[in-house]
N, C-alpha and C positions, 0 to 999 in steps of 0.2 A: 633509577637504582633497583636492582632486585635484591630483595631481602628474604633470607631462607626463613620459613615459618615451621620447618620440620614436618610439613604435610607432604612427604615424599610421594605417595601414590598419585596425587594430583599435580605433581611438578614435573614439567618436562625436562628440567635439568637433573631430575634425580637418576634417570637412567644414563646420564653421562658422568655425573660427579661422584655417585657412589662407587661404581667401577673403578674410577680413577683415583679416590682415596684408598681404596683397598689394595689397588694395584701399586700405588706409590709406597705403601708400607712394605709390601713384599718384595718390589723392585729394588728398594734401597740395599737388600741384602743379596739380591741375585745378580744385579747388573754392575760389574766393573770393568774398567778399561775405557780407553779414549773413544772408540766407536760405540761401545755399549751405552755410554752416557748420551751420545747423540742419538742413538737408536731409540732409547726410551723416550726422549723428547719427541721424536718422529711419531712412535706408536701412541703415545697420548694425544698428540695434535690430530692424528687421522681418526682416533676414537671420537674425538669430539666432532670433527668435520663430518664424519659419517653419518651422525645423528642430528644434524642441523637443519632438517626440514622446517622445524618450527620457526627458524629464522628466514630462511630462503624459499620454503616451499618444496616440493618434490620436483626434481628436474628430470630431464630426459637423458641425462648423462649415464654412463655405466661405470660401477665400480670396477676396478682392476684387481680386485680381491673378492673373497666370498663374505657377502653380508646380505640378509634377506631384505628385498625392497618392500615388504609388508610390515617391517619393523615400524612402530609408531612414529618414529621421527627420521626414518631413512630419507637420505638426501638424493640418493641416486638408485640406479636399478642393478638388480643381481645379474651377473653376466649369465649364469645357469638359468635364471628365469627368462632372459632374452632368448636364449637358445630354445628353451621349452616353447615359448610362444611362436617362434618362428615355425617350428614342426606341428604343433598343436593347431595353430591358426592358419598354417599355410601362408604366412606373411614373410616370404622368403628375402624380402629386401632388407629386413633388419639384420639378417646374417651378415650383410655387408658392413653394417655399422659395428656389429659385435666383433667381427674379425679384424676391422680396422682399429677399434679402440685397444683391444687386448694385444693385437700385433704390434701397433705403434709403442705402447708402454713396455711390451716385453722385448722388442728389438734393442731398445735403449738400456733398459735395466735388467734384463732377463727375469729371474724370479725374485727380485729384490722386494717387491711388494709384499711377498709372503714374510719376509723378516723384518721390514720396516714400516709397513702400512696396515696390514691386515689385523683387524681386532680379534678374530679368531686365533691367529698366530700369537697375538700379544697374550691372550688368556692362556695358551699353551706354554708360553715362556714363564708364566707365573707358577705352573704346576711343575712338580718335581718327579717326572716320570723316569723310567729306567730304560736303558738300551737292551735290545734283544739279540739273539744270536744272529750273526752277520748273514748266514746263509739263509735263514728264514727271512730276515729283513729284505733281502734282494728279491726273493720270489713274491712277497706280498706287495712290494712297491708297484707292481704292474697292475694291481686292482683298481687303482684310481683311473687308469687309461680304460679299463674295461667298463667301469662305471660311466665314464664320459661318453664312450662308443654307444652304450645302450640307452642313454637318455633320448637321442633324436628319434629312433624307431618306437621306442616306448610311448613318446608323446604323440607321434605321427599316428600310430595305431589306435590309442586310446582317445585321441583328440582332447587330451586334457593334460595339465601340467603333472605328469606322473611322478617325477623326482620330487617336486615341491610338496606333494602330499605326505611324504615320509622324511623330508630333509631335517636332519638334527640341527642344522644351523638355523633354519627357519623356525624350528621348535624353540630353540634358545632365544634368538633375537626378535622373533615376531609373536609366536603363539603365547609364550609365557608372559611377555610384556603386556600383550592384549587382555589377558585373563586378569592380570593384576589391575590394569586400568579400569576394565569395564567386564566384570566376570559375568554378569547377567546379559550382555550384549553379544557375547561370543557365540558363533553358530558351530556346534559340534558335528562332526561328521564321523563316518565308520573309520576314517583314517587318524582319528585323533590319538586313540590309545596306542596304535603301532608307532606313530610319530613320537610320543612321549617316551615309549620304551627305547627306541633308538636313540633319542636325545639322552637319556640316561646313560645309554651304551657309550655315547660320545664322551661323557664325563669319565666313565670308568676307563676308557682308552687312554685319554690324555693324562690320566693321573698314573697309569701303569706304563706308559711309553712316552719317551721325550718326542714331542712333534708327531705323535702317531697319526693324527688326522692328516696333517700335511704330507707325511711321507707315504701313506698307504690309502687314503680315501678321498682327498680333495679333488674334484673334478676341475676347479679353476687352476689348481696347481698342475694339473695334467695338461691344461691348455698352454700353460706358459713354459713348462718345462723344456720343451725341445728348443726355445729360443736362447736358453743358456750358452749353447755353443757358438752362437753368432752375435749375441748381443754386444753393444758398445761397452757396457760395463763389465769388466773382467776381473776375476780373482787370479792374480799372477803369482807364480811360484819361481823363486830363484834358487836353483839347486846348489850353487856355489856357496850360498850363505847358510844352507841348511845343515844342522849338527845331527839330524835323525833322532831327535827327542820324541817325536810323535805326540807332542802335547796337543797339536792341533786335531789330530785324529781322535784323541780322547775326549775333547771338549765339543766336538762337532754335534749339534742336536739332531742332525739329519743322518748321522752315522756314516758319513762318506769316508772312503779310504784316503784320507788326507796324508800328505800333501800331493800325492801323485794324481788324484782325480779331482784337481781343483777346477776343472771345467765340467764337472758332473751336472746332469740335469736336474739333480736333487738339490743342489746348492741354492740357499735362499739368501745369500750375501748378507748374513747376519754379522759377519766381521769377527765372531768370537775367536776364530783361528788367527787372525791378524792381530788381535789384542794379546793373545797368549804366546806368540812366538817370540823367543828371547833373542833372535838374531836377525829380525826383520826380513826373513825369508819370504813371507807372504805379504802382498798389499793389493789394494784396489785401485784401478784407474780406468778412465775411459780410453778407448782406442785412439781418439784425437789428440790425446794428451802427450 
């Protein structure tokens, strides 16, 4: 039996239970609706599973969401880290593994991992950002595709993990925890300060804008987004039931023009629109159902 001795810095469970406790208090006020109750259980479960290397050891599997594999208790590998290694080390065969893992999950669920599994998505759900002007939002959404496209050549030319050096998710989930656990054992590089500044910018972004990281900057989201059009899991719109109240558009954290853009590549399958619809004009199902 594990007994809490309140010595959080030396406890592997602290980096799981503390976010869960804080998240639970906030989520009680933020999550309402049938799907949202299920979603928070899913998010908490994946937050725990993501950090269980202290139980299972580090595996060779790949996360289908963004989480740094250098996090102290990371169970699996970061998809962006795998992409970087393929080009920096010229290990092309791991690209087959990466494309297979991301492709398999995305063909079935689309970008649902962003809404139901990703701990970084969960963190953003707990912040209360604002929506921005629609025209500006449309233009900036393409930035995540530009970032994804630049990672391979940057790693190939420099022969190093160029994106990881400045990645805010790595800063949040790996650098900061390592500094807390063993501040004197951390090796500082010239990228430390820029990485910490970008990590601080990440927090500014998610507090100012709802799902700002997912919408505009996440390269993993860019990997999965095109699969929304063909995935087995789809958000269905029944126009004959719709009363055009547009509550779905108002609540959408990805600022999608609902209900008409129900197959948008930006949809993270969070189900907020389904829960708020007064006439059941929206629902989820798999194509084989």
